[in-house]
Every structure is written in structure tokens, then in C-alpha cells.
C-alpha positions in Angstrom: 59.7 19.0 -52.8 58.9 17.5 -56.2 55.3 16.5 -56.6 53.7 13.8 -58.8 50.2 13.9 -60.3 47.9 10.9 -60.6 48.4 11.0 -64.4 52.2 10.8 -64.1 52.0 8.0 -61.5 49.5 6.1 -63.7 51.7 6.5 -66.8 54.8 5.2 -64.9 52.9 2.2 -63.5 51.3 1.4 -66.9 54.8 1.5 -68.6 56.1 -1.0 -66.0 53.0 -3.1 -66.5 53.5 -3.1 -70.3 57.1 -4.2 -69.9 56.6 -6.6 -67.0 57.6 -9.8 -68.8 60.9 -8.3 -69.9 61.6 -6.7 -66.6 61.0 -9.9 -64.7 62.9 -12.0 -67.2 66.0 -9.7 -67.0 65.8 -9.5 -63.2 65.3 -13.1 -62.0 66.0 -12.5 -58.3 62.9 -12.4 -56.1 59.3 -12.9 -57.1 57.8 -11.1 -60.1 55.8 -8.8 -57.8 59.0 -7.9 -55.9 60.8 -7.2 -59.1 58.2 -4.9 -60.5 57.8 -3.0 -57.2 61.6 -2.7 -56.9 61.6 -1.2 -60.5 58.8 1.2 -59.7 60.5 2.3 -56.5 63.8 3.0 -58.3 62.0 5.0 -61.0 60.1 7.1 -58.4 63.3 7.8 -56.5 64.8 9.1 -59.7 61.7 10.9 -61.0 61.1 12.7 -57.7 64.8 13.5 -57.3 65.0 12.1 -53.8 68.1 12.6 -51.8 69.9 9.8 -50.1 68.3 10.9 -46.8 64.8 10.7 -48.4 65.3 7.3 -49.9 63.8 4.4 -47.9 66.3 1.9 -46.4 65.6 -1.8 -45.8 66.7 -4.1 -43.1 67.2 -7.6 -44.3 65.7 -9.0 -47.5 62.8 -6.7 -48.7 59.5 -8.3 -49.6 56.7 -7.2 -51.9 54.9 -5.6 -48.9 58.1 -3.8 -47.9 58.4 -2.3 -51.4 54.7 -1.3 -51.3 55.2 0.4 -48.0 58.2 2.2 -49.3 56.4 3.4 -52.4 53.5 4.7 -50.3 55.9 6.4 -48.0 57.5 8.4 -50.7 54.5 9.0 -52.9 51.8 10.0 -50.4 53.3 13.3 -49.2 54.4 14.1 -52.8 51.0 13.7 -54.5 49.9 16.9 -56.2 46.3 15.5 -56.1 44.6 12.9 -54.0 44.7 9.4 -55.5 44.8 5.8 -54.3 48.4 4.6 -54.7 47.4 1.0 -53.9 44.9 0.8 -56.8 47.8 1.4 -59.2 50.1 -1.0 -57.5 47.4 -3.7 -57.7 47.0 -3.0 -61.5 50.7 -3.8 -62.1 49.8 -7.5 -61.6 46.4 -7.7 -63.3 45.9 -9.2 -66.7 
């Protein structure tokens, strides 16, 4: 199982945060929060080399909270060190 360090997770989140205006502008479906979390989820799926069986599935239209839960679900067992995933998710939207 591929692991992710806090530094790697922080770098990915900061990159998304830095490009958030462009990401939201080019992906106008859903709220800005949903779009950024969707982007982060997609990057993590690729970064962690998740198989189709390991990739979260959604029933209906996902919400920001659905994406947050999916991110926690895939990151928490793959953390190489203990860190608070939610604190980084919250920073995606701070000024």
C-alpha cells in the first residue's frame, strides 16, 4: 500500500489552494468547495495508485462533505505519519 507523508499531503493541498481560482473557473459545475475537493480526491487517487476497488464510489450527486469523507477514507489508513487531514482541507478555503 502506498503511503503519504504529511509534507506530501500539505504540498498537494497548497498547490490546489494556490491554483483554486483557475480550478474553479475551469470547472464551473458544483460549488467552489466541491470542485477543489473533487480535484484533491482525483489527485490522491492517482498519487496513491489506488485500484478501482480502492476508489470511493458515490451514490447520487456528491456534496462537499461526501468528498471530505472520501478523502479521509483513502488518506487515513495510508498516512505514513499521524496528521490531521481536516486541518489541511479547511486551509484549502482560507484566505
